Backbone as JSON Lines, residues from 0, in Angstrom:
{"i":0,"aa":"M","n":[16.38,16.44,-7.05],"ca":[16.83,17.44,-7.99],"c":[15.91,18.64,-7.87]}
{"i":1,"aa":"E","n":[16.44,19.8,-7.92],"ca":[15.66,21.03,-7.87],"c":[15.18,21.34,-9.28]}
{"i":2,"aa":"A","n":[14.08,22.07,-9.36],"ca":[13.52,22.4,-10.68],"c":[14.54,23.12,-11.54]}
{"i":3,"aa":"E","n":[15.3,24.04,-10.93],"ca":[16.28,24.81,-11.69],"c":[17.36,23.92,-12.3]}
{"i":4,"aa":"H","n":[17.68,22.82,-11.63],"ca":[18.73,21.93,-12.12],"c":[18.23,20.94,-13.17]}
{"i":5,"aa":"S","n":[16.92,20.82,-13.28],"ca":[16.38,19.87,-14.25],"c":[15.98,20.54,-15.56]}
{"i":6,"aa":"G","n":[16.13,21.86,-15.6],"ca":[15.77,22.59,-16.79],"c":[14.29,22.94,-16.86]}
{"i":7,"aa":"I","n":[13.55,22.67,-15.8],"ca":[12.12,22.98,-15.75],"c":[11.96,24.4,-15.2]}
{"i":8,"aa":"S","n":[11.29,25.24,-15.95],"ca":[11.1,26.62,-15.52],"c":[9.99,26.72,-14.48]}
{"i":9,"aa":"E","n":[10.05,27.79,-13.71],"ca":[9.0,28.05,-12.73],"c":[7.65,28.17,-13.43]}
{"i":10,"aa":"E","n":[7.64,28.77,-14.6],"ca":[6.4,28.94,-15.36],"c":[5.77,27.59,-15.7]}
{"i":11,"aa":"V","n":[6.58,26.63,-16.09],"ca":[6.08,25.29,-16.42],"c":[5.51,24.62,-15.18]}
{"i":12,"aa":"I","n":[6.21,24.75,-14.06],"ca":[5.73,24.15,-12.81],"c":[4.41,24.78,-12.4]}
{"i":13,"aa":"H","n":[4.33,26.1,-12.47],"ca":[3.11,26.8,-12.06],"c":[1.93,26.44,-12.97]}
{"i":14,"aa":"K","n":[2.18,26.31,-14.26],"ca":[1.12,25.92,-15.18],"c":[0.6,24.52,-14.84]}
{"i":15,"aa":"A","n":[1.53,23.61,-14.58],"ca":[1.13,22.24,-14.22],"c":[0.32,22.22,-12.92]}
{"i":16,"aa":"L","n":[0.74,23.05,-11.97],"ca":[0.01,23.11,-10.7],"c":[-1.37,23.74,-10.86]}
{"i":17,"aa":"K","n":[-1.47,24.77,-11.69],"ca":[-2.79,25.37,-11.94],"c":[-3.73,24.36,-12.58]}
{"i":18,"aa":"N","n":[-3.2,23.55,-13.5],"ca":[-4.02,22.52,-14.13],"c":[-4.42,21.42,-13.14]}
{"i":19,"aa":"A","n":[-3.52,21.11,-12.21],"ca":[-3.78,20.05,-11.23],"c":[-4.68,20.53,-10.09]}
{"i":20,"aa":"A","n":[-4.77,21.84,-9.91],"ca":[-5.55,22.4,-8.81],"c":[-6.38,23.59,-9.28]}
{"i":21,"aa":"P","n":[-7.3,23.36,-10.22],"ca":[-8.05,24.49,-10.78],"c":[-8.88,25.26,-9.75]}
{"i":22,"aa":"D","n":[-9.24,24.58,-8.67],"ca":[-10.05,25.23,-7.63],"c":[-9.19,25.74,-6.47]}
{"i":23,"aa":"G","n":[-7.85,25.7,-6.64],"ca":[-6.95,26.17,-5.6],"c":[-6.61,25.13,-4.55]}
{"i":24,"aa":"E","n":[-7.09,23.89,-4.74],"ca":[-6.83,22.81,-3.8],"c":[-6.02,21.73,-4.52]}
{"i":25,"aa":"L","n":[-4.82,21.48,-4.02],"ca":[-3.92,20.5,-4.62],"c":[-3.88,19.26,-3.74]}
{"i":26,"aa":"T","n":[-4.37,18.14,-4.25],"ca":[-4.33,16.91,-3.47],"c":[-2.9,16.37,-3.46]}
{"i":27,"aa":"C","n":[-2.63,15.59,-2.45],"ca":[-1.33,14.94,-2.33],"c":[-1.06,14.11,-3.59]}
{"i":28,"aa":"Q","n":[-2.03,13.35,-4.02],"ca":[-1.85,12.53,-5.22],"c":[-1.52,13.38,-6.42]}
{"i":29,"aa":"A","n":[-2.24,14.49,-6.6],"ca":[-1.98,15.38,-7.74],"c":[-0.59,15.98,-7.65]}
{"i":30,"aa":"A","n":[-0.15,16.32,-6.45],"ca":[1.2,16.88,-6.26],"c":[2.25,15.88,-6.72]}
{"i":31,"aa":"F","n":[2.06,14.62,-6.37],"ca":[3.01,13.58,-6.78],"c":[2.94,13.33,-8.29]}
{"i":32,"aa":"E","n":[1.76,13.43,-8.86],"ca":[1.64,13.26,-10.31],"c":[2.36,14.39,-11.05]}
{"i":33,"aa":"V","n":[2.25,15.62,-10.54],"ca":[2.97,16.74,-11.15],"c":[4.48,16.5,-11.03]}
{"i":34,"aa":"A","n":[4.92,16.12,-9.84],"ca":[6.35,15.87,-9.64],"c":[6.87,14.81,-10.6]}
{"i":35,"aa":"E","n":[6.12,13.73,-10.74],"ca":[6.54,12.66,-11.64],"c":[6.54,13.11,-13.1]}
{"i":36,"aa":"S","n":[5.5,13.83,-13.5],"ca":[5.4,14.24,-14.89],"c":[6.5,15.24,-15.28]}
{"i":37,"aa":"L","n":[6.96,16.03,-14.31],"ca":[8.01,17.01,-14.59],"c":[9.4,16.53,-14.17]}
{"i":38,"aa":"N","n":[9.45,15.33,-13.57],"ca":[10.71,14.76,-13.09],"c":[11.4,15.68,-12.08]}
{"i":39,"aa":"I","n":[10.61,16.13,-11.11],"ca":[11.15,16.95,-10.02],"c":[10.72,16.34,-8.69]}
{"i":40,"aa":"L","n":[11.37,16.73,-7.63],"ca":[11.03,16.22,-6.31],"c":[9.68,16.73,-5.85]}
{"i":41,"aa":"P","n":[8.93,15.92,-5.11],"ca":[7.67,16.38,-4.55],"c":[7.84,17.64,-3.68]}
{"i":42,"aa":"A","n":[8.96,17.76,-3.0],"ca":[9.21,18.95,-2.17],"c":[9.26,20.21,-3.02]}
{"i":43,"aa":"V","n":[9.77,20.11,-4.23],"ca":[9.82,21.27,-5.14],"c":[8.39,21.65,-5.52]}
{"i":44,"aa":"V","n":[7.56,20.66,-5.78],"ca":[6.15,20.93,-6.07],"c":[5.5,21.61,-4.88]}
{"i":45,"aa":"G","n":[5.77,21.1,-3.68],"ca":[5.21,21.7,-2.47],"c":[5.63,23.14,-2.27]}
{"i":46,"aa":"D","n":[6.92,23.42,-2.53],"ca":[7.41,24.8,-2.42],"c":[6.67,25.73,-3.38]}
{"i":47,"aa":"H","n":[6.49,25.28,-4.59],"ca":[5.8,26.11,-5.59],"c":[4.31,26.23,-5.27]}
{"i":48,"aa":"A","n":[3.72,25.18,-4.74],"ca":[2.31,25.26,-4.33],"c":[2.15,26.32,-3.24]}
{"i":49,"aa":"D","n":[3.1,26.36,-2.3],"ca":[3.06,27.39,-1.26],"c":[3.18,28.78,-1.86]}
{"i":50,"aa":"K","n":[4.12,28.95,-2.77],"ca":[4.3,30.25,-3.43],"c":[3.03,30.71,-4.14]}
{"i":51,"aa":"M","n":[2.29,29.74,-4.67],"ca":[1.07,30.06,-5.42],"c":[-0.16,30.18,-4.52]}
{"i":52,"aa":"G","n":[0.01,29.87,-3.24],"ca":[-1.1,29.94,-2.31],"c":[-2.11,28.81,-2.46]}
{"i":53,"aa":"L","n":[-1.65,27.67,-2.99],"ca":[-2.54,26.52,-3.14],"c":[-2.71,25.83,-1.79]}
{"i":54,"aa":"H","n":[-3.9,25.32,-1.57],"ca":[-4.21,24.59,-0.35],"c":[-3.92,23.11,-0.61]}
{"i":55,"aa":"L","n":[-3.07,22.5,0.24],"ca":[-2.76,21.08,0.09],"c":[-3.86,20.26,0.76]}
{"i":56,"aa":"A","n":[-4.31,19.21,0.09],"ca":[-5.45,18.43,0.58],"c":[-5.26,16.94,0.38]}
{"i":57,"aa":"K","n":[-6.04,16.18,1.12],"ca":[-6.17,14.73,0.99],"c":[-4.83,13.98,1.01]}
{"i":58,"aa":"C","n":[-4.12,14.16,2.11],"ca":[-2.89,13.4,2.37],"c":[-3.17,11.92,2.16]}
{"i":59,"aa":"Q","n":[-2.27,11.24,1.48],"ca":[-2.46,9.82,1.2],"c":[-2.29,8.94,2.43]}
{"i":60,"aa":"L","n":[-1.8,9.56,3.53],"ca":[-1.73,8.86,4.81],"c":[-2.92,9.2,5.7]}
{"i":61,"aa":"G","n":[-3.8,10.06,5.2],"ca":[-5.0,10.44,5.94],"c":[-4.77,11.45,7.05]}
{"i":62,"aa":"L","n":[-3.64,12.15,7.01],"ca":[-3.26,13.01,8.13],"c":[-3.74,14.45,8.04]}
{"i":63,"aa":"F","n":[-4.08,14.92,6.86],"ca":[-4.57,16.3,6.72],"c":[-5.38,16.45,5.44]}
{"i":64,"aa":"G","n":[-6.15,17.56,5.41],"ca":[-6.81,17.94,4.18],"c":[-8.14,17.28,3.88]}
{"i":65,"aa":"Y","n":[-8.81,16.79,4.9],"ca":[-10.12,16.16,4.71],"c":[-11.17,16.98,5.43]}
{"i":66,"aa":"K","n":[-12.33,17.1,4.8],"ca":[-13.41,17.88,5.39],"c":[-14.49,16.93,5.9]}
{"i":67,"aa":"P","n":[-15.13,17.21,6.99],"ca":[-15.02,18.42,7.8],"c":[-13.88,18.38,8.81]}
{"i":68,"aa":"H","n":[-13.29,17.19,8.99],"ca":[-12.17,17.07,9.92],"c":[-10.87,17.2,9.15]}
{"i":69,"aa":"K","n":[-9.83,17.55,9.82],"ca":[-8.55,17.7,9.12],"c":[-7.97,16.34,8.73]}
{"i":70,"aa":"K","n":[-8.07,15.37,9.64],"ca":[-7.51,14.06,9.32],"c":[-8.58,13.0,9.43]}
{"i":71,"aa":"I","n":[-8.37,11.89,8.71],"ca":[-9.36,10.81,8.72],"c":[-8.8,9.5,9.24]}
{"i":72,"aa":"V","n":[-7.52,9.46,9.51],"ca":[-6.91,8.22,9.97],"c":[-7.42,7.87,11.38]}
{"i":73,"aa":"E","n":[-7.68,6.59,11.57],"ca":[-8.14,6.08,12.87],"c":[-7.18,4.96,13.29]}
{"i":74,"aa":"P","n":[-6.94,4.81,14.59],"ca":[-6.04,3.75,15.05],"c":[-6.6,2.36,14.74]}
{"i":75,"aa":"L","n":[-5.7,1.42,14.57],"ca":[-6.09,0.02,14.4],"c":[-6.37,-0.59,15.78]}
{"i":76,"aa":"E","n":[-7.17,-1.65,15.8],"ca":[-7.4,-2.35,17.07],"c":[-6.12,-2.99,17.56]}
{"i":77,"aa":"S","n":[-5.33,-3.54,16.63],"ca":[-4.04,-4.13,16.98],"c":[-3.12,-4.0,15.77]}
{"i":78,"aa":"V","n":[-1.83,-4.09,16.04],"ca":[-0.83,-3.96,14.97],"c":[-0.02,-5.25,14.92]}
{"i":79,"aa":"D","n":[0.04,-5.83,13.74],"ca":[0.83,-7.04,13.52],"c":[2.28,-6.79,13.94]}
{"i":80,"aa":"A","n":[2.9,-7.77,14.55],"ca":[4.27,-7.62,15.06],"c":[5.26,-7.25,13.96]}
{"i":81,"aa":"S","n":[5.1,-7.82,12.77],"ca":[6.05,-7.5,11.7],"c":[5.87,-6.07,11.22]}
{"i":82,"aa":"L","n":[4.64,-5.58,11.19],"ca":[4.39,-4.19,10.82],"c":[4.95,-3.25,11.88]}
{"i":83,"aa":"A","n":[4.72,-3.56,13.14],"ca":[5.25,-2.74,14.23],"c":[6.78,-2.69,14.16]}
{"i":84,"aa":"A","n":[7.4,-3.82,13.88],"ca":[8.86,-3.87,13.78],"c":[9.36,-3.03,12.62]}
{"i":85,"aa":"A","n":[8.67,-3.09,11.48],"ca":[9.07,-2.3,10.31],"c":[8.96,-0.81,10.62]}
{"i":86,"aa":"I","n":[7.89,-0.43,11.29],"ca":[7.72,0.98,11.65],"c":[8.83,1.42,12.61]}
{"i":87,"aa":"R","n":[9.08,0.63,13.62],"ca":[10.13,0.99,14.6],"c":[11.51,1.07,13.94]}
{"i":88,"aa":"K","n":[11.76,0.16,13.02],"ca":[13.05,0.17,12.31],"c":[13.19,1.43,11.45]}
{"i":89,"aa":"G","n":[12.08,1.95,10.96],"ca":[12.11,3.12,10.09],"c":[12.14,4.46,10.8]}
{"i":90,"aa":"L","n":[12.08,4.44,12.12],"ca":[12.03,5.69,12.87],"c":[13.31,6.5,12.72]}
{"i":91,"aa":"D","n":[13.11,7.81,12.65],"ca":[14.21,8.77,12.61],"c":[13.87,9.82,13.67]}
{"i":92,"aa":"D","n":[14.65,9.87,14.72],"ca":[14.4,10.79,15.83],"c":[13.0,10.55,16.4]}
{"i":93,"aa":"N","n":[12.66,9.27,16.57],"ca":[11.38,8.82,17.13],"c":[10.16,9.17,16.28]}
{"i":94,"aa":"R","n":[10.36,9.51,15.03],"ca":[9.26,9.79,14.1],"c":[9.48,8.99,12.83]}
{"i":95,"aa":"L","n":[8.38,8.67,12.17],"ca":[8.46,7.92,10.92],"c":[8.34,8.9,9.76]}
{"i":96,"aa":"P","n":[9.39,9.01,8.95],"ca":[9.28,9.89,7.78],"c":[8.18,9.4,6.83]}
{"i":97,"aa":"C","n":[7.47,10.33,6.25],"ca":[6.41,10.02,5.29],"c":[6.92,9.07,4.2]}
{"i":98,"aa":"K","n":[8.06,9.38,3.66],"ca":[8.62,8.55,2.59],"c":[8.84,7.11,3.06]}
{"i":99,"aa":"T","n":[9.31,6.96,4.29],"ca":[9.53,5.62,4.84],"c":[8.2,4.9,5.04]}
{"i":100,"aa":"A","n":[7.17,5.64,5.46],"ca":[5.84,5.04,5.61],"c":[5.37,4.48,4.27]}
{"i":101,"aa":"W","n":[5.56,5.24,3.2],"ca":[5.17,4.78,1.87],"c":[5.97,3.54,1.48]}
{"i":102,"aa":"E","n":[7.27,3.54,1.77],"ca":[8.13,2.4,1.43],"c":[7.69,1.14,2.18]}
{"i":103,"aa":"I","n":[7.34,1.3,3.45],"ca":[6.87,0.15,4.23],"c":[5.57,-0.38,3.63]}
{"i":104,"aa":"A","n":[4.66,0.51,3.29],"ca":[3.39,0.09,2.68],"c":[3.65,-0.69,1.4]}
{"i":105,"aa":"D","n":[4.54,-0.17,0.56],"ca":[4.86,-0.86,-0.7],"c":[5.48,-2.22,-0.44]}
{"i":106,"aa":"C","n":[6.43,-2.26,0.49],"ca":[7.15,-3.5,0.8],"c":[6.21,-4.58,1.36]}
{"i":107,"aa":"L","n":[5.28,-4.17,2.22],"ca":[4.37,-5.12,2.85],"c":[3.06,-5.29,2.07]}
{"i":108,"aa":"N","n":[2.96,-4.57,0.94],"ca":[1.77,-4.64,0.08],"c":[0.48,-4.33,0.86]}
{"i":109,"aa":"I","n":[0.54,-3.23,1.63],"ca":[-0.63,-2.76,2.37],"c":[-0.84,-1.29,2.03]}
{"i":110,"aa":"S","n":[-1.98,-0.78,2.37],"ca":[-2.28,0.61,2.04],"c":[-1.48,1.59,2.91]}
{"i":111,"aa":"R","n":[-1.29,2.76,2.38],"ca":[-0.6,3.82,3.13],"c":[-1.42,4.21,4.36]}
{"i":112,"aa":"M","n":[-2.73,4.18,4.24],"ca":[-3.59,4.49,5.37],"c":[-3.42,3.47,6.49]}
{"i":113,"aa":"T","n":[-3.14,2.21,6.14],"ca":[-2.92,1.19,7.16],"c":[-1.65,1.5,7.94]}
{"i":114,"aa":"I","n":[-0.62,1.96,7.26],"ca":[0.61,2.36,7.96],"c":[0.31,3.48,8.92]}
{"i":115,"aa":"S","n":[-0.4,4.47,8.46],"ca":[-0.75,5.62,9.29],"c":[-1.59,5.18,10.49]}
{"i":116,"aa":"A","n":[-2.55,4.3,10.26],"ca":[-3.4,3.81,11.34],"c":[-2.58,3.02,12.36]}
{"i":117,"aa":"A","n":[-1.62,2.25,11.88],"ca":[-0.74,1.51,12.79],"c":[0.09,2.49,13.62]}
{"i":118,"aa":"C","n":[0.56,3.55,13.0],"ca":[1.32,4.56,13.74],"c":[0.46,5.21,14.81]}
{"i":119,"aa":"E","n":[-0.8,5.47,14.49],"ca":[-1.73,6.03,15.49],"c":[-1.82,5.09,16.7]}
{"i":120,"aa":"T","n":[-1.95,3.81,16.43],"ca":[-2.07,2.81,17.5],"c":[-0.79,2.75,18.33]}
{"i":121,"aa":"L","n":[0.34,2.83,17.66],"ca":[1.64,2.72,18.35],"c":[2.1,4.03,18.98]}
{"i":122,"aa":"G","n":[1.38,5.11,18.72],"ca":[1.79,6.41,19.26],"c":[2.98,7.0,18.54]}
{"i":123,"aa":"V","n":[3.15,6.63,17.27],"ca":[4.27,7.12,16.46],"c":[3.78,8.27,15.58]}
{"i":124,"aa":"K","n":[4.49,9.38,15.61],"ca":[4.17,10.52,14.76],"c":[4.86,10.35,13.41]}
{"i":125,"aa":"I","n":[4.16,10.74,12.36],"ca":[4.75,10.72,11.02],"c":[5.19,12.14,10.7]}
{"i":126,"aa":"K","n":[6.44,12.25,10.32],"ca":[7.02,13.56,10.03],"c":[8.26,13.29,9.2]}
{"i":127,"aa":"S","n":[8.61,13.89,8.27],"ca":[8.06,15.05,7.64],"c":[7.49,14.68,6.28]}
{"i":128,"aa":"C","n":[6.52,15.47,5.89],"ca":[5.78,15.27,4.65],"c":[6.7,15.48,3.45]}
{"i":129,"aa":"Q","n":[6.54,14.65,2.44],"ca":[7.38,14.74,1.24],"c":[7.1,15.99,0.41]}
{"i":130,"aa":"I","n":[5.91,16.55,0.55],"ca":[5.59,17.77,-0.17],"c":[5.65,19.01,0.73]}
{"i":131,"aa":"G","n":[6.05,18.78,1.99],"ca":[6.28,19.9,2.9],"c":[5.08,20.42,3.66]}
{"i":132,"aa":"A","n":[4.0,19.63,3.73],"ca":[2.81,20.09,4.45],"c":[3.02,20.07,5.96]}
{"i":133,"aa":"F","n":[3.85,19.17,6.44],"ca":[4.15,19.1,7.88],"c":[5.54,18.56,8.09]}
Protein backbone atom coordinates (compact mmCIF):
# COMPACT_ATOMS: atom_id res chain seq x y z
CA MET A 1 0.00 0.00 0.00
CA GLU A 2 1.27 3.47 -0.79
CA ALA A 3 1.31 6.11 1.92
CA GLU A 4 -1.27 8.16 0.04
CA HIS A 5 -3.68 5.22 0.00
CA SER A 6 -3.34 4.52 3.70
CA GLY A 7 -4.23 8.03 4.78
CA ILE A 8 -0.70 8.70 6.08
CA SER A 9 0.53 12.14 5.10
CA GLU A 10 4.02 12.86 3.85
CA GLU A 11 4.48 15.09 6.90
CA VAL A 12 3.78 12.17 9.27
CA ILE A 13 6.19 9.91 7.40
CA HIS A 14 8.92 12.56 7.41
CA LYS A 15 8.46 13.23 11.12
CA ALA A 16 8.75 9.51 11.88
CA LEU A 17 11.88 9.28 9.75
CA LYS A 18 13.48 12.31 11.41
CA ASN A 19 12.84 10.69 14.79
CA ALA A 20 14.26 7.36 13.58
CA ALA A 21 17.34 8.99 12.03
CA PRO A 22 18.22 12.07 14.09
CA ASP A 23 21.80 12.00 12.79
CA GLY A 24 20.72 11.57 9.15
CA GLU A 25 21.47 7.83 9.14
CA LEU A 26 18.51 5.46 8.87
CA THR A 27 19.25 1.85 9.72
CA CYS A 28 17.46 -0.93 7.90
CA GLN A 29 15.87 -2.02 11.16
CA ALA A 30 14.64 1.51 11.89
CA ALA A 31 13.21 1.78 8.37
CA PHE A 32 11.20 -1.40 8.94
CA GLU A 33 10.05 -0.19 12.35
CA VAL A 34 8.77 3.04 10.78
CA ALA A 35 7.01 1.09 8.04
CA GLU A 36 5.36 -1.19 10.58
CA SER A 37 4.35 1.63 12.92
CA LEU A 38 2.73 3.57 10.06
CA ASN A 39 1.38 0.48 8.28
CA ILE A 40 3.13 1.32 5.02
CA LEU A 41 5.46 -0.64 2.78
CA PRO A 42 9.19 -0.49 3.49
CA ALA A 43 9.68 0.74 -0.09
CA VAL A 44 7.55 3.80 0.71
CA VAL A 45 9.80 4.50 3.69
CA GLY A 46 12.83 4.11 1.43
CA ASP A 47 11.40 6.53 -1.13
CA HIS A 48 10.80 9.14 1.54
CA ALA A 49 14.22 8.57 3.08
CA ASP A 50 15.72 9.30 -0.35
CA LYS A 51 13.64 12.46 -0.69
CA MET A 52 14.90 13.58 2.71
CA GLY A 53 18.53 12.78 1.88
CA LEU A 54 18.84 10.21 4.66
CA HIS A 55 21.73 7.76 4.47
CA LEU A 56 20.58 4.11 4.66
CA ALA A 57 22.76 2.01 6.96
CA LYS A 58 23.28 -1.39 8.54
CA CYS A 59 21.47 -3.70 6.14
CA GLN A 60 20.12 -6.66 8.10
CA LEU A 61 21.71 -8.95 5.52
CA GLY A 62 25.10 -7.29 6.07
CA LEU A 63 25.30 -6.03 2.49
CA PHE A 64 25.72 -2.27 2.97
CA GLY A 65 26.02 0.55 5.45
CA TYR A 66 28.78 -0.66 7.76
CA LYS A 67 31.91 1.29 8.58
CA PRO A 68 34.71 1.24 7.65
CA HIS A 69 33.69 -1.29 4.98
CA LYS A 70 30.43 -1.10 3.13
CA LYS A 71 29.44 -4.70 3.79
CA ILE A 72 30.25 -7.12 6.59
CA VAL A 73 28.90 -10.40 5.25
CA GLU A 74 31.49 -13.16 4.80
CA PRO A 75 31.01 -16.45 2.93
CA LEU A 76 30.35 -19.63 4.87
CA GLU A 77 32.83 -22.50 4.72
CA SER A 78 30.02 -24.73 3.46
CA VAL A 79 26.28 -24.46 2.88
CA ASP A 80 23.83 -27.08 4.11
CA ALA A 81 22.07 -28.79 1.20
CA SER A 82 18.60 -27.83 2.44
CA LEU A 83 19.61 -24.17 2.75
CA ALA A 84 21.18 -24.20 -0.72
CA ALA A 85 18.00 -25.76 -2.12
CA ALA A 86 15.81 -23.13 -0.44
CA ILE A 87 17.96 -20.34 -1.84
CA ARG A 88 17.91 -21.82 -5.36
CA LYS A 89 14.15 -22.31 -5.18
CA GLY A 90 13.74 -18.64 -4.22
CA LEU A 91 15.74 -17.25 -7.12
CA ASP A 92 14.14 -14.74 -9.44
CA ASP A 93 16.15 -14.07 -12.60
CA ASN A 94 19.16 -15.77 -10.93
CA ARG A 95 19.01 -13.42 -7.93
CA LEU A 96 17.50 -13.86 -4.49
CA PRO A 97 15.07 -11.10 -3.55
CA CYS A 98 15.77 -9.57 -0.15
CA LYS A 99 12.24 -10.37 0.99
CA THR A 100 12.70 -14.02 0.02
CA ALA A 101 16.00 -14.13 1.92
CA TRP A 102 14.17 -12.93 5.04
CA GLU A 103 11.41 -15.51 4.50
CA ILE A 104 13.94 -18.32 4.17
CA ALA A 105 15.68 -17.19 7.36
CA ASP A 106 12.36 -17.13 9.22
CA CYS A 107 11.29 -20.51 7.83
CA LEU A 108 14.60 -22.20 8.70
CA ASN A 109 14.94 -20.30 12.00
CA ILE A 110 18.39 -18.94 11.10
CA SER A 111 19.75 -15.43 11.01
CA ARG A 112 19.38 -13.18 7.98
CA MET A 113 23.16 -12.80 7.94
CA THR A 114 23.47 -16.59 7.58
CA ILE A 115 21.31 -16.46 4.45
CA SER A 116 23.47 -13.68 3.07
CA ALA A 117 26.66 -15.57 3.93
CA ALA A 118 25.30 -18.69 2.21
CA CYS A 119 24.53 -16.61 -0.87
CA GLU A 120 28.12 -15.32 -0.85
CA THR A 121 29.36 -18.91 -0.79
CA LEU A 122 27.00 -19.99 -3.57
CA GLY A 123 27.75 -16.95 -5.74
CA VAL A 124 24.14 -15.77 -5.54
CA LYS A 125 23.43 -12.04 -5.62
CA ILE A 126 20.68 -10.64 -3.43
CA LYS A 127 18.52 -8.11 -5.21
CA SER A 128 16.36 -6.09 -4.74
CA CYS A 129 16.28 -4.41 -1.38
CA GLN A 130 12.88 -3.99 0.26
CA ILE A 131 13.64 -0.38 1.14
CA GLY A 132 15.19 0.37 -2.26
CA ALA A 133 18.87 0.63 -1.34
CA PHE A 134 19.88 -1.74 -4.16
